[in-house]
N, C-alpha and C positions, 0 to 999 in steps of 0.2 A: 503493501502498500504506500503511495507518494505521499512525501507530507501535507501537500497540498490539501490533500482528501482528509489527513488528520484536521487541518485547521477548521475543513469545513464542518465535519463532525461537532468539533467545538461548537462552531455558531449554532447549529442544529439544536445543539443539548441546550443553549441560553434559552433558545426560541421556546423550547419544550418547557422547561422549567420555570419559564416565567408567569405561567397562570398559577403556579401555586403562590406567589404573593396575593390573591386573594383570599385564600385561604388563611391567610392569618389575619385578616382584617376583622374577623367576629372577634376574636381575644384583642386587638389593637382598639378597636370602638369600645369595648367594656373599660379599658384602661383608660384611652383619652375619655371616655364620659365622666369618669370617677375624675378626672384629671381636673375636666372643664366645670364638674359641680364646685369642688374647692375653688378652683383658679374664679371663676366670676362670684362665691361666696364671700372670698376674701377681698375682690377688689370693691364690693358694694360693700362691704363691712365699714373697711377702712375710710371711704367716702361719707358713709352716714356719721362714724366715731369723729372726721375730722368736721364736721357740718358742711361739705363740698359738695359739689353738686356732681352727678355720676358719669363719666365719662363713658359713653355707649362705644367708642370707635375700637379700644385697649379690649374689649370683651368680644369683641367678634371674630378674634384670633383662633380661639377654640373650636368656634364651630368652623372654618375655613377650613382649619387642619384638618375637622371631622369628614370634610367632603373629599378632601384627597384621600383620605384614610377608605373610603369606601369608594371610591373609585381609583383606587392607588394604580393598577396596572395600566389605565386608561391614561390618565390624569398626568400623573407624575412621570412613570417608565416612558409611557408614550411618548410625551412631548422630550424628556430627555434626549431618548435616543432618535427622535427625528431632527433633532437639533444638531447631534453630534454625529449623527451617519455620514452626511455630507464631506464631515472632517476625514473620517475615516476611507471612503471613497476616493476622497481624492489624493491622500498620499499613496492609498493601494495603488492608483493608477500611474504615480508616478513611479512607484518601484517597478510596475512589469513594464514600462517604457524603458528604464533603465538596462532591466534584465533581458529585455530581447535585444538590445543592440551589444550587450555583453556577450550573449551566446553568437552571436554572428560575425565579431569581432575576434573571440577565440576559434571558431574553424576558420576563419582568413592567418589567423597568424599560426595554427597547425598547419596549413598547407605551405604557408611560404618558408616555413621550417624546413619543412621535408623536402622542399625545391632547392634551397638555400645547402643544403648536407648533401642531394645529389648532385649540386654542382661542386661542391668539393671532392678529388677524388679520394681524399684520405678518410673521408666517411661515407662515402657512397654505398661502397658495398654493406656498410652497418645498418642503412634503411632500406635498400631495394635489393630482392632476392637477384633479379635480373645481372645487376652490378656485381654481387656476390658469386655467382657462377660466371661468368665474365673473367672476375679477375682470378678463377681458380684456373679456368681452360687456359690461361695466359703463363700457369707457372708450371715446370717441368717434372719429373720425379727427380731430381739432385736434391741431398742431404740439406742444402740450403732451403731448395724449394720446398723441403716436405716440412723445416721447423716455421717457416714462414706461412704456407697453411694451415698449421694447429695454433700457431698464432693467432690466423683469422678468424679460427673457429672459437678460440679462448674471448678474443675482443669481441666479437658479435657474441656469444652467449653473456658475457660481464655486460653488454650494452643492454641487451635484453631485461636482463636482470635488474640494473639499476633504472630501467624504465617502468620495470613493472612495481619496484618499490617505492618511486617517486610517485606511480598511479595510486598505489593502495594509501599512502602517506595523505596523499593529497583528496583520497576519498574519504580517507577519517576525518580529515579534517573539515569536509562538506560536511559528513554528517553529524559531527560534534557542532557543527555550525547550525543548521538546520534544528539540531534537537533543542539548542539553548533557545532559539527562537520558538519550538513548541513547549518549551517550559515554560516562559515567561507568559505565554498565551493560555496555557492549562491553567495556570497561577490566576491568570486574569480573568478568566472564563470563573473559576471556582468563587473570588471573590465578589464579581459581579452577580452569581447567583446567591451568595448570602446575604448580601446589600441590598436585591430585589425582594429576596422572598421576608428579611426581617427589617424592609423599610418602613411596614405598616406599624410596627411596635418601636420603632425608631420615633416616628411621628408623632405616636401615641404618648413617649415619653416626655416628648420636647411640650405637650400641654401644661404639665407641671409647672408648677413657679421655682424657679432655680435650673431649668432643667431646658431653657428655652433654646441654647447653644447645640443641643440634639442633633436638631434638626439640619442645623447648618454643615453641622460637621458630617453629617449623612449624605448631603450634597456632594460637600468638597471632596471626599473619598470615592462616590459614586464617581465623581468625573474624572477623577484624577485616574483612577483605578481604569475607567474607558479610554483614557488617552492614553493607555499604553501600546495599543496595539497602532493606532499613528505616528507616535512617537520611533515604536519599531520600524515601520515600513520606511521612517526618513532616515533614520539610522542605515538598513539595507540598503535604500536607494544611494546614501554618502559611498558606502563601503565599494556598490555598482561602479558607481562614478568613477571612484578611484581607480579599480581595476582596468574601468575602460580608459581612461587615460594613458595607464601602463601599457595595455594591449596597444594602445594607436601609436604611440613612442615606438612600442618594439616593432610595428608593421610599418613605421616609416624607417627605420635603419634595415629591415629585410628586405625592403624593396631595393637598397644596394646591392649590386652582382658581388661587391667584393666585400663585403660582410659577411665573417663568420659568426652564427649564432652560437651561444651560451646556453647550454642546458638547466642551468641553475635559476630553480624558480623561490630563491629566498624571498623575494618582496613579495610574491602570493602567499606566499605561509606564513610570514611575518602578519599580513592583514589579516589574513584568517582567526590567526591567535588573535588578533586585536579585535575583531568581530564577536569571537567567543565570549571575551572578557567584557566588552563594550557593551552586550545584550543585559548583564547585568546590573549596570548601572542603571536602565531605564525608567526603574520605578522612583528614583532617585530626583531624575531628571523631571519626570511628570509632575512631583510634588512642589515643583519651582514654577508650573505652570498658573496652577491653580489652587488658590487657601480661601479659607473661609476667614471672612471677617478682616481688618487689623490686627496685625500682625506685628513682633519686630520692637523699635524702637517708637516708631511714631505710634502703634496702636498702647502702647503701654504712658507715653504724653499723654495721648487724649483720655485715656481712664483717669489719671492724675488731674487733669484741668477739667474733668467732669463733677469730678469729687470734690475741688475745689469749692466750685461753682455751686453744689448743691451746699458744702457746708457753709459758704458766702451767703446765700440765701437764707439756709437756717439761721443764722447769727444776725443776718439782716433782717428778718423778721421777728426774732423775738427782740430784738431792741427796738424796733417799731411799737410791738405789745408793750413793752414796757414802759416806753416814754407815752404811748396814749394812755395808759393806766394812770400814772403819775397825774399826767394834765386832769385826766377826771377825777382823779381823787381829790384834786385841789379845787376845783370849780366846786365839788359838794360840799365842801368846808365851808366856802364863801358864799 
């Protein structure tokens, strides 16, 4: 089975398990309903105890979250996937274009390498059976000719073994490269399934006072994990582009009849190893793309400013109340 088919299986697995999120809606509705009851009661009681008018708009938040829980697969997941799917399709199209160019250039390079070795009398018999037989016919049966003949067989056998080892190592690196991409895609699918199925519960918990950030963190994690695949495609497209540039440079050199090709594929091997290691940095990179709320020094600064503003308002209100009470007391005495 090809790796492309395995990736398609993971896509279909996510689509088949997506409706399971509706099964968690019943549990989530109970948690959200109880949280909404306490949330609304607390806000109303605080307003009444302070003799303040009741602000109705914040009280609509639990009901809006409840609607999202009831129609979670359609409203939440459907909207997110519809917005993010074009990003996945765009990056995948970029990768397909680079891979097609890479395959065509690789075939052209292999053909030019064979032609270059056929032009060189010292290597022609290594790649062509006709040249090998022709060179054997030119030799006689003298002791020196027999030694030369034996060396030719040994050199050709060593050449074939060397090419088989290089091809085996190349195939191994390509398998590891594809396996690393499959590992990332499998973990991504698992995370998305868990977030999708337990999403209604996360929304229900966010109704409770003090857990409002649960919903924003859920959006943060879902979008971040969803973007693993586009970032993977971009990374693969970058590696394919680098290999394309290397192949184009080699093709230009091989086009020169006087150029003698080098059979060393160290550059290709290095970039394959870089690709294998680089795949496991993708979760970190996607964490830089999307973050929920203000974070870092700016977020802490704004939190401190809001705290100072609330304290200043409380002090100013207390001072105004004390001054008003003092004035009224004096007026009564008069």
